[in-house]
Structure formats: C-alpha cells, structure tokens
C-alpha positions as CSV (number, residue, x, y, z in Angstrom):
1,M,-2.1,-7.0,-25.9
2,A,0.2,-4.7,-24.5
3,E,0.3,-1.0,-24.6
4,F,1.7,0.3,-28.2
5,L,4.9,2.0,-27.4
6,S,4.6,5.1,-25.7
7,D,2.6,8.6,-26.7
8,L,4.2,10.5,-29.4
9,T,5.7,13.2,-27.2
10,T,7.6,10.3,-25.2
11,L,8.7,8.8,-28.3
12,R,10.0,12.2,-29.9
13,E,11.8,13.3,-26.7
14,R,13.7,10.0,-27.0
15,A,14.3,10.5,-30.6
16,R,16.0,13.6,-29.7
17,Q,18.3,12.2,-27.3
18,E,21.6,10.7,-28.1
19,I,21.0,11.4,-32.1
20,D,24.6,11.1,-32.9
21,K,24.0,7.3,-32.5
22,G,21.9,7.4,-36.1
23,P,19.3,4.1,-36.2
24,I,20.4,2.9,-32.8
25,T,17.8,4.0,-30.2
26,E,16.6,3.1,-26.6
27,A,14.4,0.5,-28.0
28,Y,17.9,-1.3,-29.6
29,G,17.4,-4.7,-27.4
30,A,20.9,-6.5,-28.7
31,D,24.4,-6.3,-26.9
32,L,25.4,-3.9,-29.7
33,D,29.5,-4.3,-29.9
34,R,28.6,-8.0,-30.0
35,V,26.5,-7.8,-33.0
36,I,29.3,-5.4,-34.7
37,Q,31.8,-8.3,-33.7
38,V,29.5,-11.0,-35.4
39,C,28.9,-9.2,-38.1
40,N,32.4,-8.8,-39.1
41,E,33.3,-12.3,-38.5
42,A,30.5,-12.7,-41.2
43,L,31.9,-10.3,-43.3
44,A,35.3,-11.8,-43.2
45,T,33.2,-15.0,-44.4
46,E,32.0,-13.3,-47.1
47,I,35.4,-11.9,-48.5
48,V,37.2,-15.4,-48.5
49,C,34.3,-16.9,-50.1
50,V,34.7,-14.2,-52.9
51,L,38.2,-14.8,-52.9
52,R,37.7,-18.7,-53.3
53,Y,35.1,-18.6,-55.6
54,K,37.1,-16.1,-58.1
55,R,40.2,-18.6,-57.7
56,H,38.0,-21.7,-58.9
57,Q,36.4,-19.4,-61.5
58,Y,40.3,-18.8,-63.2
59,T,41.5,-21.9,-62.4
60,A,39.1,-24.6,-63.3
61,T,39.8,-26.6,-66.3
62,G,38.3,-29.5,-67.9
63,I,35.6,-30.4,-70.7
64,Y,33.2,-29.8,-68.0
65,S,34.4,-26.7,-66.4
66,E,32.8,-24.3,-68.4
67,G,29.3,-24.5,-66.6
68,V,31.0,-24.7,-63.6
69,I,32.7,-21.8,-64.4
70,A,29.7,-19.9,-64.7
71,E,28.6,-20.7,-61.3
72,F,31.8,-20.1,-59.5
73,A,31.3,-16.1,-60.8
74,E,27.8,-16.3,-60.2
75,H,28.6,-17.1,-56.7
76,A,31.4,-14.7,-56.4
77,A,29.4,-11.9,-57.5
78,D,26.5,-12.9,-55.0
79,E,29.2,-13.2,-52.1
80,Q,30.6,-9.9,-52.5
81,E,27.1,-8.5,-52.7
82,H,26.5,-10.4,-49.0
83,A,30.0,-8.7,-47.9
84,D,28.8,-5.2,-49.3
85,K,25.4,-5.6,-47.2
86,L,27.3,-6.6,-44.2
87,A,29.3,-3.6,-44.7
88,V,26.9,-1.3,-44.4
89,R,24.8,-2.6,-41.9
90,I,27.9,-2.5,-39.2
91,S,28.0,1.2,-40.5
92,Q,24.7,1.6,-39.5
93,L,25.6,0.3,-36.1
94,G,28.1,2.6,-35.7
95,G,31.1,-0.1,-36.1
96,E,33.7,-0.5,-38.7
97,P,33.7,-2.5,-41.7
98,D,37.2,-4.7,-40.8
99,F,38.7,-5.6,-44.4
100,N,42.2,-6.2,-42.8
101,P,43.7,-8.4,-45.0
102,E,45.8,-9.9,-42.1
103,I,43.1,-11.2,-40.2
104,L,40.2,-12.3,-42.5
105,A,41.3,-15.5,-43.2
106,G,41.6,-16.1,-39.2
107,R,38.1,-14.8,-38.6
108,A,36.0,-16.2,-41.3
109,H,33.8,-19.0,-40.4
110,T,35.0,-20.6,-43.8
111,T,38.3,-21.5,-45.3
112,Y,40.2,-20.4,-48.7
113,D,40.7,-23.3,-50.9
114,A,43.3,-23.8,-54.0
115,S,42.0,-27.0,-55.1
116,L,42.8,-27.6,-58.9
117,D,40.3,-30.3,-59.5
118,L,37.0,-29.5,-60.6
119,I,35.3,-32.0,-58.4
120,E,37.1,-30.9,-55.5
121,M,36.4,-27.1,-56.0
122,I,32.9,-27.7,-56.2
123,K,32.9,-30.2,-52.7
124,E,34.9,-27.5,-51.1
125,D,32.4,-24.4,-52.3
126,L,29.8,-26.8,-51.0
127,I,31.5,-27.3,-47.6
128,A,31.6,-23.9,-47.0
129,E,28.2,-23.0,-48.0
130,R,26.9,-25.2,-45.6
131,V,29.2,-23.9,-43.0
132,A,27.6,-20.4,-43.5
133,I,24.6,-21.8,-43.5
134,A,25.1,-23.2,-40.3
135,S,26.4,-20.1,-38.6
136,Y,23.8,-18.0,-40.2
137,T,21.2,-19.9,-38.9
138,E,22.5,-19.9,-35.3
139,I,23.3,-16.0,-35.8
140,V,19.5,-15.3,-36.8
141,Q,18.2,-17.5,-33.5
142,W,20.7,-15.6,-31.6
143,L,19.3,-12.1,-32.8
144,G,15.5,-12.8,-32.5
145,D,13.8,-9.8,-31.8
146,A,16.7,-7.9,-30.1
147,D,17.8,-6.6,-33.7
148,P,15.2,-7.3,-36.5
149,T,17.1,-5.5,-38.9
150,T,20.5,-7.0,-38.6
151,R,17.9,-10.4,-38.5
152,R,16.8,-9.6,-41.7
153,V,20.0,-9.1,-43.4
154,F,21.3,-12.4,-42.3
155,E,18.2,-14.2,-43.1
156,E,18.7,-13.0,-46.7
157,L,22.5,-14.4,-46.7
158,L,21.1,-17.4,-45.3
159,A,18.5,-18.1,-48.2
160,D,21.3,-17.2,-50.8
161,E,23.9,-19.6,-49.3
162,E,21.1,-22.1,-49.1
163,D,20.2,-21.7,-52.8
164,H,24.2,-21.8,-53.6
165,A,24.4,-25.2,-51.6
166,D,21.6,-26.3,-53.7
167,D,23.4,-25.1,-57.5
168,L,26.5,-27.0,-56.2
169,R,24.8,-29.8,-55.0
170,S,23.0,-30.1,-58.5
171,L,26.4,-29.5,-60.3
172,L,27.8,-32.5,-58.7
173,E,24.9,-34.7,-59.7
174,R,24.7,-34.0,-63.0
175,L,28.9,-34.4,-63.6
176,P,29.5,-37.8,-64.8
177,K,29.7,-40.3,-62.0
178,D,33.1,-41.7,-63.4
179,L,34.7,-37.9,-63.0
180,V,33.3,-38.0,-59.6
181,E,34.6,-41.2,-58.4
182,Q,38.2,-40.6,-60.2
183,S,38.2,-37.5,-58.2
184,R,37.5,-39.2,-55.0
185,K,40.4,-41.7,-55.9
186,A,42.9,-39.1,-56.7
187,T,41.9,-37.2,-53.3
188,Q,42.2,-40.6,-51.3
189,G,45.7,-41.4,-52.8
190,G,44.5,-44.2,-55.3
C-alpha cells in the first residue's frame, strides 16, 4: 500500500499556500476550468428542466391530469434543488454560476417543450430525464477520482433523475391505453 499523503507539517504548509483558492488544493486532480464549464452546462440543463416541468404543471388538463400535475410540481422542485446544488458547487470551485437566460437553452443538454397534450408532456419529460441520465453518467465517469466532491454531486443528481424517469414511465403505464393511443395518433397526424 502506498504511503499515506505526507507528513502533517508538509500538509499544513501546503494548506497555507494559495489560501484564496478555498477548497481547491494542490491535490485537486481535475481540469478546474472544464469542470466549472461542465457544471454550468448541467446548471443550464436543470433550469430548462424546471421551466419545462413548470410549463407542464400549469398547462396540463384533462380527467387524468391531477396526479400528473402533482408529479410535474414535485419534479420541478427537485430540479430546482439540483440547480441550487450545482450553483453552490460552481461557487466552491471558484467559478460563477451562469444564469444568463439568453444562453441557458443553448447550453442545456435537454430541451424546453411546450406540448399541450398530457401524454406528450410526460413523454417529453421522460426523454429529458433519459438525456440527463446519460449525460450525468458520462460526467461521473469522466470525473472519476479527480474531483470526488463534484462527482458525488452528480451521483446524487443521477439517482434523482433515474427516479424521475421511473416515475414518468409508471405514469405512462397507468394511463388508459386508449388515451395513449389517441395521443400517439394525434402527434403522428392521423
């Protein structure tokens, strides 16, 4: 087994150097600027997800919409928490969380959706969750041991996104098959 770090005197001296960098020490192993960029892309993704879920929450209608609306509201709140966690981490890394509305949609991994059909809303949200799952899985693997704290943030987000995808899949399965088929035909033009 390799020797454990350094002696305490050396660790204390290293900690005193570049104290203005806060938690970023000599031991930090990732490309800091790239990590901040990736976190800002994920932040944009989460904000777009909040907006999409909120739109769906307030525009969903129909006999089956009540439970779906509650799910949209819950997911919107979760996505806002994700955005907040990412903004905190970006700040901890010495970066600036980018909330510029003019560029959020272009930087996000997911897209905004203005569907008015309940089934299409659920499907679009499920697609967005699946995109986030794939993106965050890649980010977790990319970070590896180079930045374990940021990796854990993404692991937490990933677990929530997987839960959201499962919730949305369950919603689709519980809705009457004729409603799902009617929605499919309407979106295909016949």
